Every structure is written in structure tokens, then in C-alpha cells.
All heavy atoms as a GROMACS GRO file, in nm:
protein
  521
    1MET      N    1   0.085  -0.119   0.000
    1MET     CA    2   0.000   0.000   0.000
    1MET      C    3   0.088   0.124   0.000
    1MET      O    4   0.160   0.150   0.094
    1MET     CB    5  -0.088   0.000   0.125
    1MET     CG    6  -0.159   0.132   0.149
    1MET     SD    7  -0.247   0.143   0.306
    1MET     CE    8  -0.116   0.186   0.417
    2ASP      N    9   0.087   0.196  -0.106
    2ASP     CA   10   0.157   0.323  -0.114
    2ASP      C   11   0.053   0.431  -0.139
    2ASP      O   12  -0.028   0.419  -0.230
    2ASP     CB   13   0.259   0.324  -0.228
    2ASP     CG   14   0.375   0.228  -0.205
    2ASP    OD1   15   0.392   0.184  -0.090
    2ASP    OD2   16   0.447   0.198  -0.300
    3ILE      N   17   0.059   0.534  -0.057
    3ILE     CA   18  -0.031   0.648  -0.075
    3ILE      C   19   0.055   0.772  -0.084
    3ILE      O   20   0.134   0.800   0.007
    3ILE     CB   21  -0.131   0.662   0.041
    3ILE    CG1   22  -0.214   0.535   0.055
    3ILE    CG2   23  -0.219   0.785   0.022
    3ILE    CD1   24  -0.303   0.532   0.177
    4ASP      N   25   0.045   0.845  -0.193
    4ASP     CA   26   0.122   0.967  -0.212
    4ASP      C   27   0.025   1.084  -0.221
    4ASP      O   28  -0.055   1.091  -0.314
    4ASP     CB   29   0.206   0.958  -0.339
    4ASP     CG   30   0.300   1.076  -0.356
    4ASP    OD1   31   0.291   1.173  -0.276
    4ASP    OD2   32   0.380   1.074  -0.449
    5GLY      N   33   0.033   1.173  -0.124
    5GLY     CA   34  -0.054   1.289  -0.122
    5GLY      C   35  -0.002   1.403  -0.207
    5GLY      O   36  -0.060   1.511  -0.208
    6ASN      N   37   0.110   1.380  -0.279
    6ASN     CA   38   0.168   1.483  -0.365
    6ASN      C   39   0.189   1.613  -0.287
    6ASN      O   40   0.148   1.719  -0.328
    6ASN     CB   41   0.080   1.505  -0.489
    6ASN     CG   42   0.156   1.572  -0.600
    6ASN    OD1   43   0.279   1.568  -0.603
    6ASN    ND2   44   0.084   1.636  -0.691
    7HIS      N   45   0.252   1.600  -0.170
    7HIS     CA   46   0.286   1.711  -0.080
    7HIS      C   47   0.164   1.774  -0.012
    7HIS      O   48   0.174   1.879   0.048
    7HIS     CB   49   0.369   1.818  -0.152
    7HIS     CG   50   0.492   1.762  -0.215
    7HIS    ND1   51   0.598   1.716  -0.141
    7HIS    CD2   52   0.525   1.743  -0.344
    7HIS    CE1   53   0.692   1.672  -0.224
    7HIS    NE2   54   0.649   1.686  -0.347
    8GLN      N   55   0.049   1.707  -0.022
    8GLN     CA   56  -0.071   1.752   0.047
    8GLN      C   57  -0.101   1.653   0.160
    8GLN      O   58  -0.056   1.539   0.157
    8GLN     CB   59  -0.190   1.758  -0.049
    8GLN     CG   60  -0.171   1.849  -0.168
    8GLN     CD   61  -0.154   1.995  -0.127
    8GLN    OE1   62  -0.228   2.047  -0.047
    8GLN    NE2   63  -0.053   2.059  -0.182
    9ALA      N   64  -0.180   1.695   0.257
    9ALA     CA   65  -0.213   1.609   0.370
    9ALA      C   66  -0.296   1.489   0.323
    9ALA      O   67  -0.391   1.505   0.246
    9ALA     CB   68  -0.290   1.687   0.475
   10ILE      N   69  -0.260   1.372   0.371
   10ILE     CA   70  -0.338   1.252   0.344
   10ILE      C   71  -0.455   1.250   0.443
   10ILE      O   72  -0.435   1.276   0.562
   10ILE     CB   73  -0.250   1.127   0.360
   10ILE    CG1   74  -0.147   1.123   0.247
   10ILE    CG2   75  -0.334   1.000   0.360
   10ILE    CD1   76  -0.050   1.009   0.257
   11PRO      N   77  -0.576   1.218   0.398
   11PRO     CA   78  -0.690   1.213   0.490
   11PRO      C   79  -0.664   1.116   0.606
   11PRO      O   80  -0.610   1.007   0.586
   11PRO     CB   81  -0.805   1.164   0.402
   11PRO     CG   82  -0.764   1.200   0.262
   11PRO     CD   83  -0.614   1.188   0.260
   12ALA      N   84  -0.702   1.156   0.725
   12ALA     CA   85  -0.675   1.077   0.846
   12ALA      C   86  -0.731   0.936   0.837
   12ALA      O   87  -0.670   0.842   0.888
   12ALA     CB   88  -0.733   1.150   0.968
   13GLU      N   89  -0.843   0.917   0.767
   13GLU     CA   90  -0.902   0.783   0.760
   13GLU      C   91  -0.817   0.685   0.678
   13GLU      O   92  -0.837   0.565   0.686
   13GLU     CB   93  -1.046   0.788   0.706
   13GLU     CG   94  -1.062   0.851   0.572
   13GLU     CD   95  -1.088   1.001   0.577
   13GLU    OE1   96  -1.077   1.062   0.685
   13GLU    OE2   97  -1.118   1.057   0.471
   14LEU      N   98  -0.720   0.735   0.601
   14LEU     CA   99  -0.632   0.648   0.524
   14LEU      C  100  -0.504   0.613   0.600
   14LEU      O  101  -0.427   0.528   0.557
   14LEU     CB  102  -0.594   0.715   0.391
   14LEU     CG  103  -0.710   0.744   0.296
   14LEU    CD1  104  -0.658   0.811   0.171
   14LEU    CD2  105  -0.786   0.617   0.262
   15ILE      N  106  -0.482   0.678   0.714
   15ILE     CA  107  -0.361   0.658   0.793
   15ILE      C  108  -0.392   0.562   0.906
   15ILE      O  109  -0.491   0.581   0.977
   15ILE     CB  110  -0.312   0.792   0.851
   15ILE    CG1  111  -0.287   0.893   0.738
   15ILE    CG2  112  -0.185   0.773   0.934
   15ILE    CD1  113  -0.269   1.035   0.786
   16PRO      N  114  -0.308   0.457   0.925
   16PRO     CA  115  -0.332   0.369   1.040
   16PRO      C  116  -0.342   0.451   1.169
   16PRO      O  117  -0.264   0.543   1.192
   16PRO     CB  118  -0.209   0.278   1.040
   16PRO     CG  119  -0.165   0.276   0.897
   16PRO     CD  120  -0.194   0.415   0.845
   17GLU      N  121  -0.442   0.418   1.251
   17GLU     CA  122  -0.476   0.501   1.367
   17GLU      C  123  -0.357   0.524   1.461
   17GLU      O  124  -0.333   0.637   1.505
   17GLU     CB  125  -0.590   0.436   1.445
   17GLU     CG  126  -0.638   0.520   1.562
   17GLU     CD  127  -0.757   0.458   1.632
   17GLU    OE1  128  -0.814   0.360   1.582
   17GLU    OE2  129  -0.792   0.511   1.739
   18LYS      N  130  -0.281   0.421   1.489
   18LYS     CA  131  -0.169   0.434   1.582
   18LYS      C  132  -0.061   0.528   1.527
   18LYS      O  133  -0.001   0.606   1.600
   18LYS     CB  134  -0.110   0.295   1.611
   18LYS     CG  135  -0.032   0.287   1.738
   18LYS     CD  136  -0.005   0.140   1.773
   18LYS     CE  137   0.068   0.130   1.903
   18LYS     NZ  138   0.098  -0.010   1.937
   19ILE      N  139  -0.037   0.522   1.397
   19ILE     CA  140   0.061   0.610   1.333
   19ILE      C  141   0.011   0.753   1.334
   19ILE      O  142   0.086   0.846   1.364
   19ILE     CB  143   0.092   0.561   1.190
   19ILE    CG1  144   0.166   0.426   1.198
   19ILE    CG2  145   0.172   0.665   1.112
   19ILE    CD1  146   0.192   0.360   1.065
   20ASN      N  147  -0.115   0.773   1.302
   20ASN     CA  148  -0.172   0.907   1.302
   20ASN      C  149  -0.167   0.968   1.441
   20ASN      O  150  -0.133   1.085   1.457
   20ASN     CB  151  -0.316   0.903   1.249
   20ASN     CG  152  -0.368   1.041   1.217
   20ASN    OD1  153  -0.296   1.124   1.162
   20ASN    ND2  154  -0.493   1.066   1.251
   21THR      N  155  -0.197   0.888   1.544
   21THR     CA  156  -0.191   0.936   1.682
   21THR      C  157  -0.050   0.979   1.719
   21THR      O  158  -0.029   1.085   1.778
   21THR     CB  159  -0.240   0.825   1.778
   21THR    OG1  160  -0.376   0.795   1.745
   21THR    CG2  161  -0.233   0.870   1.924
   22TYR      N  162   0.049   0.897   1.682
   22TYR     CA  163   0.189   0.930   1.712
   22TYR      C  164   0.230   1.060   1.642
   22TYR      O  165   0.288   1.150   1.703
   22TYR     CB  166   0.282   0.816   1.669
   22TYR     CG  167   0.427   0.848   1.697
   22TYR    CD1  168   0.485   0.817   1.819
   22TYR    CD2  169   0.507   0.913   1.602
   22TYR    CE1  170   0.617   0.848   1.847
   22TYR    CE2  171   0.638   0.945   1.629
   22TYR     CZ  172   0.693   0.912   1.751
   22TYR     OH  173   0.824   0.945   1.778
   23ALA      N  174   0.201   1.070   1.514
   23ALA     CA  175   0.240   1.188   1.437
   23ALA      C  176   0.173   1.314   1.490
   23ALA      O  177   0.237   1.419   1.503
   23ALA     CB  178   0.207   1.168   1.289
   24THR      N  179   0.045   1.304   1.524
   24THR     CA  180  -0.028   1.419   1.577
   24THR      C  181   0.028   1.464   1.711
   24THR      O  182   0.044   1.583   1.737
   24THR     CB  183  -0.178   1.386   1.590
   24THR    OG1  184  -0.227   1.348   1.461
   24THR    CG2  185  -0.257   1.504   1.640
   25ALA      N  186   0.062   1.367   1.796
   25ALA     CA  187   0.113   1.399   1.930
   25ALA      C  188   0.254   1.458   1.926
   25ALA      O  189   0.287   1.548   2.003
   25ALA     CB  190   0.111   1.274   2.017
   26ASN      N  191   0.338   1.408   1.835
   26ASN     CA  192   0.478   1.447   1.834
   26ASN      C  193   0.515   1.551   1.729
   26ASN      O  194   0.620   1.615   1.740
   26ASN     CB  195   0.566   1.322   1.815
   26ASN     CG  196   0.558   1.231   1.935
   26ASN    OD1  197   0.621   1.255   2.035
   26ASN    ND2  198   0.477   1.128   1.925
   27TYR      N  199   0.430   1.567   1.630
   27TYR     CA  200   0.457   1.663   1.521
   27TYR      C  201   0.329   1.739   1.489
   27TYR      O  202   0.279   1.736   1.377
   27TYR     CB  203   0.509   1.588   1.398
   27TYR     CG  204   0.636   1.511   1.425
   27TYR    CD1  205   0.632   1.376   1.459
   27TYR    CD2  206   0.760   1.575   1.422
   27TYR    CE1  207   0.749   1.306   1.487
   27TYR    CE2  208   0.877   1.506   1.449
   27TYR     CZ  209   0.871   1.372   1.481
   27TYR     OH  210   0.987   1.303   1.509
   28ALA      N  211   0.277   1.806   1.590
   28ALA     CA  212   0.144   1.869   1.581
   28ALA      C  213   0.133   1.971   1.467
   28ALA      O  214   0.025   1.989   1.412
   28ALA     CB  215   0.110   1.935   1.714
   29ASN      N  216   0.241   2.038   1.431
   29ASN     CA  217   0.234   2.142   1.329
   29ASN      C  218   0.256   2.088   1.188
   29ASN      O  219   0.257   2.164   1.092
   29ASN     CB  220   0.338   2.251   1.357
   29ASN     CG  221   0.306   2.323   1.488
   29ASN    OD1  222   0.192   2.338   1.525
   29ASN    ND2  223   0.410   2.364   1.558
   30LEU      N  224   0.274   1.956   1.176
   30LEU     CA  225   0.301   1.895   1.046
   30LEU      C  226   0.189   1.799   1.009
   30LEU      O  227   0.101   1.770   1.090
   30LEU     CB  228   0.434   1.818   1.052
   30LEU     CG  229   0.556   1.900   1.093
   30LEU    CD1  230   0.677   1.809   1.109
   30LEU    CD2  231   0.584   2.010   0.992
   31PHE      N  232   0.192   1.749   0.887
   31PHE     CA  233   0.094   1.650   0.843
   31PHE      C  234   0.163   1.546   0.757
   31PHE      O  235   0.272   1.568   0.704
   31PHE     CB  236  -0.023   1.716   0.769
   31PHE     CG  237   0.017   1.807   0.656
   31PHE    CD1  238   0.040   1.757   0.529
   31PHE    CD2  239   0.031   1.944   0.678
   31PHE    CE1  240   0.077   1.840   0.425
   31PHE    CE2  241   0.068   2.029   0.575
   31PHE     CZ  242   0.091   1.976   0.448
   32ILE      N  243   0.101   1.430   0.747
   32ILE     CA  244   0.157   1.320   0.669
   32ILE      C  245   0.124   1.339   0.522
   32ILE      O  246   0.009   1.360   0.485
   32ILE     CB  247   0.102   1.185   0.722
   32ILE    CG1  248   0.151   1.162   0.865
   32ILE    CG2  249   0.143   1.070   0.631
   32ILE    CD1  250   0.094   1.039   0.933
   33THR      N  251   0.229   1.331   0.438
   33THR     CA  252   0.210   1.352   0.294
   33THR      C  253   0.224   1.224   0.213
   33THR      O  254   0.184   1.220   0.097
   33THR     CB  255   0.311   1.455   0.240
   33THR    OG1  256   0.443   1.408   0.263
   33THR    CG2  257   0.290   1.591   0.306
   34SER      N  258   0.282   1.118   0.273
   34SER     CA  259   0.288   0.990   0.202
   34SER      C  260   0.305   0.875   0.300
   34SER      O  261   0.358   0.893   0.409
   34SER     CB  262   0.400   0.987   0.097
   34SER     OG  263   0.526   0.980   0.159
   35ILE      N  264   0.256   0.760   0.259
   35ILE     CA  265   0.269   0.636   0.336
   35ILE      C  266   0.321   0.530   0.242
   35ILE      O  267   0.270   0.513   0.131
   35ILE     CB  268   0.133   0.589   0.392
   35ILE    CG1  269   0.071   0.695   0.482
   35ILE    CG2  270   0.149   0.458   0.469
   35ILE    CD1  271  -0.070   0.661   0.526
   36ASP      N  272   0.424   0.460   0.285
   36ASP     CA  273   0.484   0.354   0.204
   36ASP      C  274   0.490   0.228   0.290
   36ASP      O  275   0.567   0.221   0.384
   36ASP     CB  276   0.625   0.396   0.160
   36ASP     CG  277   0.688   0.296   0.065
   36ASP    OD1  278   0.617   0.208   0.014
   36ASP    OD2  279   0.811   0.306   0.043
   37LYS      N  280   0.405   0.131   0.259
   37LYS     CA  281   0.402   0.008   0.337
   37LYS      C  282   0.491  -0.096   0.270
   37LYS      O  283   0.465  -0.138   0.158
   37LYS     CB  284   0.259  -0.045   0.351
   37LYS     CG  285   0.252  -0.166   0.443
   37LYS     CD  286   0.110  -0.208   0.468
   37LYS     CE  287   0.108  -0.326   0.565
   37LYS     NZ  288  -0.026  -0.379   0.581
   38GLU      N  289   0.595  -0.134   0.341
   38GLU     CA  290   0.689  -0.235   0.295
   38GLU      C  291   0.655  -0.368   0.364
   38GLU      O  292   0.572  -0.371   0.454
   38GLU     CB  293   0.832  -0.191   0.330
   38GLU     CG  294   0.875  -0.061   0.263
   38GLU     CD  295   0.887  -0.070   0.113
   38GLU    OE1  296   0.904  -0.182   0.059
   38GLU    OE2  297   0.878   0.034   0.047
   39PRO      N  298   0.721  -0.478   0.326
   39PRO     CA  299   0.689  -0.607   0.388
   39PRO      C  300   0.714  -0.611   0.540
   39PRO      O  301   0.644  -0.684   0.610
   39PRO     CB  302   0.782  -0.705   0.315
   39PRO     CG  303   0.807  -0.640   0.183
   39PRO     CD  304   0.809  -0.493   0.211
   40THR      N  305   0.809  -0.532   0.590
   40THR     CA  306   0.842  -0.540   0.733
   40THR      C  307   0.826  -0.410   0.810
   40THR      O  308   0.848  -0.407   0.931
   40THR     CB  309   0.987  -0.591   0.752
   40THR    OG1  310   1.076  -0.501   0.684
   40THR    CG2  311   1.004  -0.731   0.695
   41TYR      N  312   0.789  -0.303   0.742
   41TYR     CA  313   0.773  -0.174   0.810
   41TYR      C  314   0.685  -0.081   0.728
   41TYR      O  315   0.654  -0.108   0.612
   41TYR     CB  316   0.909  -0.108   0.838
   41TYR     CG  317   0.984  -0.069   0.712
   41TYR    CD1  318   0.967   0.056   0.654
   41TYR    CD2  319   1.072  -0.157   0.651
   41TYR    CE1  320   1.035   0.092   0.539
   41TYR    CE2  321   1.141  -0.122   0.536
   41TYR     CZ  322   1.121   0.002   0.480
   41TYR     OH  323   1.188   0.037   0.365
   42ILE      N  324   0.646   0.029   0.793
   42ILE     CA  325   0.568   0.134   0.726
   42ILE      C  326   0.646   0.264   0.742
   42ILE      O  327   0.687   0.301   0.851
   42ILE     CB  328   0.429   0.150   0.790
   42ILE    CG1  329   0.350   0.019   0.777
   42ILE    CG2  330   0.352   0.266   0.724
   42ILE    CD1  331   0.221   0.016   0.856
   43GLU      N  332   0.666   0.334   0.631
   43GLU     CA  333   0.737   0.462   0.634
   43GLU      C  334   0.638   0.572   0.596
   43GLU      O  335   0.564   0.558   0.500
   43GLU     CB  336   0.853   0.459   0.535
   43GLU     CG  337   0.938   0.584   0.538
   43GLU     CD  338   1.056   0.570   0.445
   43GLU    OE1  339   1.041   0.602   0.326
   43GLU    OE2  340   1.162   0.525   0.490
   44VAL      N  341   0.638   0.677   0.676
   44VAL     CA  342   0.554   0.792   0.642
   44VAL      C  343   0.642   0.915   0.628
   44VAL      O  344   0.744   0.929   0.696
   44VAL     CB  345   0.443   0.818   0.748
   44VAL    CG1  346   0.352   0.698   0.761
   44VAL    CG2  347   0.500   0.855   0.882
   45GLU      N  348   0.603   1.001   0.538
   45GLU     CA  349   0.676   1.126   0.518
   45GLU      C  350   0.588   1.240   0.567
   45GLU      O  351   0.468   1.246   0.537
   45GLU     CB  352   0.711   1.146   0.371
   45GLU     CG  353   0.798   1.269   0.348
   45GLU     CD  354   0.849   1.279   0.206
   45GLU    OE1  355   0.877   1.174   0.145
   45GLU    OE2  356   0.860   1.392   0.157
   46LEU      N  357   0.651   1.330   0.643
   46LEU     CA  358   0.579   1.445   0.695
   46LEU      C  359   0.596   1.564   0.601
   46LEU      O  360   0.681   1.564   0.512
   46LEU     CB  361   0.631   1.480   0.835
   46LEU     CG  362   0.617   1.371   0.940
   46LEU    CD1  363   0.677   1.418   1.073
   46LEU    CD2  364   0.473   1.329   0.959
   47SER      N  365   0.518   1.668   0.624
   47SER     CA  366   0.519   1.785   0.536
   47SER      C  367   0.651   1.860   0.536
   47SER      O  368   0.675   1.942   0.447
   47SER     CB  369   0.404   1.879   0.575
   47SER     OG  370   0.407   1.907   0.713
   48ASN      N  371   0.740   1.832   0.631
   48ASN     CA  372   0.873   1.895   0.630
   48ASN      C  373   0.978   1.800   0.572
   48ASN      O  374   1.098   1.820   0.589
   48ASN     CB  375   0.913   1.938   0.772
   48ASN     CG  376   0.936   1.820   0.864
   48ASN    OD1  377   0.902   1.706   0.833
   48ASN    ND2  378   0.992   1.847   0.980
   49ASN      N  379   0.933   1.693   0.505
   49ASN     CA  380   1.016   1.590   0.442
   49ASN      C  381   1.084   1.495   0.540
   49ASN      O  382   1.165   1.414   0.500
   49ASN     CB  383   1.121   1.652   0.347
   49ASN     CG  384   1.056   1.719   0.229
   49ASN    OD1  385   0.956   1.671   0.176
   49ASN    ND2  386   1.110   1.832   0.189
   50LEU      N  387   1.050   1.503   0.668
   50LEU     CA  388   1.102   1.409   0.766
   50LEU      C  389   1.032   1.275   0.745
   50LEU      O  390   0.910   1.271   0.724
   50LEU     CB  391   1.073   1.461   0.908
   50LEU     CG  392   1.134   1.383   1.023
   50LEU    CD1  393   1.286   1.397   1.021
   50LEU    CD2  394   1.080   1.436   1.154
   51GLU      N  395   1.109   1.166   0.748
   51GLU     CA  396   1.052   1.034   0.729
   51GLU      C  397   1.056   0.957   0.860
   51GLU      O  398   1.161   0.946   0.923
   51GLU     CB  399   1.128   0.960   0.619
   51GLU     CG  400   1.110   1.026   0.484
   51GLU     CD  401   1.184   0.956   0.372
   51GLU    OE1  402   1.272   0.871   0.401
   51GLU    OE2  403   1.155   0.985   0.256
   52LEU      N  404   0.941   0.905   0.899
   52LEU     CA  405   0.928   0.826   1.021
   52LEU      C  406   0.904   0.681   0.983
   52LEU      O  407   0.829   0.653   0.889
   52LEU     CB  408   0.811   0.876   1.106
   52LEU     CG  409   0.808   1.024   1.140
   52LEU    CD1  410   0.683   1.057   1.220
   52LEU    CD2  411   0.933   1.065   1.216
   53VAL      N  412   0.966   0.589   1.056
   53VAL     CA  413   0.952   0.447   1.028
   53VAL      C  414   0.881   0.380   1.146
   53VAL      O  415   0.917   0.402   1.262
   53VAL     CB  416   1.090   0.382   1.003
   53VAL    CG1  417   1.075   0.234   0.973
   53VAL    CG2  418   1.162   0.452   0.888
   54PHE      N  419   0.781   0.298   1.113
   54PHE     CA  420   0.700   0.226   1.212
   54PHE      C  421   0.702   0.078   1.177
   54PHE      O  422   0.719   0.041   1.060
   54PHE     CB  423   0.555   0.275   1.208
   54PHE     CG  424   0.539   0.420   1.244
   54PHE    CD1  425   0.555   0.520   1.149
   54PHE    CD2  426   0.507   0.458   1.373
   54PHE    CE1  427   0.541   0.654   1.182
   54PHE    CE2  428   0.492   0.591   1.408
   54PHE     CZ  429   0.509   0.690   1.312
   55ASP      N  430   0.680  -0.007   1.279
   55ASP     CA  431   0.663  -0.148   1.247
   55ASP      C  432   0.521  -0.168   1.194
   55ASP      O  433   0.442  -0.073   1.187
   55ASP     CB  434   0.696  -0.238   1.367
   55ASP     CG  435   0.599  -0.222   1.485
   55ASP    OD1  436   0.488  -0.167   1.468
   55ASP    OD2  437   0.636  -0.267   1.595
   56LEU      N  438   0.489  -0.290   1.154
   56LEU     CA  439   0.359  -0.315   1.091
   56LEU      C  440   0.242  -0.300   1.188
   56LEU      O  441   0.127  -0.292   1.145
   56LEU     CB  442   0.358  -0.454   1.026
   56LEU     CG  443   0.457  -0.470   0.910
   56LEU    CD1  444   0.451  -0.611   0.855
   56LEU    CD2  445   0.432  -0.368   0.800
   57GLN      N  446   0.270  -0.296   1.319
   57GLN     CA  447   0.165  -0.274   1.418
   57GLN      C  448   0.148  -0.125   1.449
   57GLN      O  449   0.063  -0.088   1.529
   57GLN     CB  450   0.199  -0.349   1.549
   57GLN     CG  451   0.183  -0.500   1.537
   57GLN     CD  452   0.293  -0.564   1.455
   57GLN    OE1  453   0.411  -0.533   1.473
   57GLN    NE2  454   0.257  -0.653   1.364
   58GLY      N  455   0.228  -0.040   1.385
   58GLY     CA  456   0.215   0.104   1.405
   58GLY      C  457   0.301   0.160   1.517
   58GLY      O  458   0.285   0.275   1.555
   59ASN      N  459   0.395   0.080   1.570
   59ASN     CA  460   0.485   0.128   1.673
   59ASN      C  461   0.603   0.202   1.613
   59ASN      O  462   0.665   0.153   1.518
   59ASN     CB  463   0.537   0.010   1.758
   59ASN     CG  464   0.425  -0.064   1.825
   59ASN    OD1  465   0.346  -0.008   1.898
   59ASN    ND2  466   0.414  -0.194   1.797
   60PHE      N  467   0.632   0.320   1.667
   60PHE     CA  468   0.741   0.402   1.615
   60PHE      C  469   0.874   0.329   1.632
   60PHE      O  470   0.903   0.277   1.740
   60PHE     CB  471   0.746   0.537   1.686
   60PHE     CG  472   0.862   0.623   1.643
   60PHE    CD1  473   0.861   0.684   1.521
   60PHE    CD2  474   0.971   0.640   1.726
   60PHE    CE1  475   0.968   0.764   1.479
   60PHE    CE2  476   1.078   0.720   1.689
   60PHE     CZ  477   1.076   0.781   1.563
   61LEU      N  478   0.955   0.326   1.526
   61LEU     CA  479   1.087   0.264   1.532
   61LEU      C  480   1.198   0.368   1.529
   61LEU      O  481   1.287   0.367   1.612
   61LEU     CB  482   1.106   0.167   1.416
   61LEU     CG  483   1.012   0.047   1.410
   61LEU    CD1  484   1.036  -0.034   1.284
   61LEU    CD2  485   1.031  -0.040   1.534
   62ARG      N  486   1.194   0.457   1.429
   62ARG     CA  487   1.304   0.553   1.414
   62ARG      C  488   1.269   0.661   1.313
   62ARG      O  489   1.172   0.649   1.240
   62ARG     CB  490   1.430   0.480   1.367
   62ARG     CG  491   1.419   0.425   1.225
   62ARG     CD  492   1.543   0.348   1.181
   62ARG     NE  493   1.530   0.305   1.042
   62ARG     CZ  494   1.469   0.195   1.003
   62ARG    NH1  495   1.411   0.116   1.092
   62ARG    NH2  496   1.462   0.164   0.875
   63ILE      N  497   1.352   0.762   1.310
   63ILE     CA  498   1.348   0.864   1.206
   63ILE      C  499   1.445   0.818   1.099
   63ILE      O  500   1.559   0.782   1.128
   63ILE     CB  501   1.388   1.002   1.261
   63ILE    CG1  502   1.284   1.048   1.363
   63ILE    CG2  503   1.403   1.103   1.148
   63ILE    CD1  504   1.324   1.176   1.436
   64ASP      N  505   1.401   0.816   0.974
   64ASP     CA  506   1.485   0.773   0.863
   64ASP      C  507   1.556   0.895   0.808
   64ASP      O  508   1.493   0.994   0.774
   64ASP     CB  509   1.398   0.707   0.756
   64ASP     CG  510   1.480   0.620   0.662
   64ASP    OD1  511   1.600   0.600   0.689
   64ASP    OD2  512   1.423   0.572   0.564
   65LYS      N  513   1.685   0.887   0.799
   65LYS     CA  514   1.766   1.002   0.751
   65LYS      C  515   1.786   0.994   0.602
   65LYS      O  516   1.813   0.894   0.546
   65LYS     CB  517   1.899   1.004   0.822
   65LYS     CG  518   1.882   1.002   0.973
   65LYS     CD  519   1.922   1.130   1.031
   65LYS     CE  520   1.899   1.124   1.182
   65LYS     NZ  521   1.897   1.233   1.253
   0.00000   0.00000   0.00000
């Protein structure tokens, strides 16, 4: 599942709830612009181009540089 908002906010209903909760709590002034679901992780890109990596259950793993 790849969702590209083309630098626009992705609707909250398309974002896994746990990931959306984490992003909202920790990056309140930003929004998710893309989601890339890989076989072992989910990567989301924020509106400032920061990439966050989560496991498949939506647990935050790291910031991808």
C-alpha cells in the first residue's frame, strides 16, 4: 500500500490510527504527505520531508535520515 498525497495532507481515515496518533502527538504542526508500506515496516513522510519508520503494528521505530 503506497499512498502519495503529492505534498498535500493525506486524509486521516487512510492513515493507520496508531501512526496518526503518534504523528499528531509528536509533530502537531506537520501533516503526513505519504505512506509507504513495505513487507516489514511502514514509512511515512511528513510535510517537512522528515521520514518516520514504524513497524507493521504502528509502533514508532526511528526517524529515517
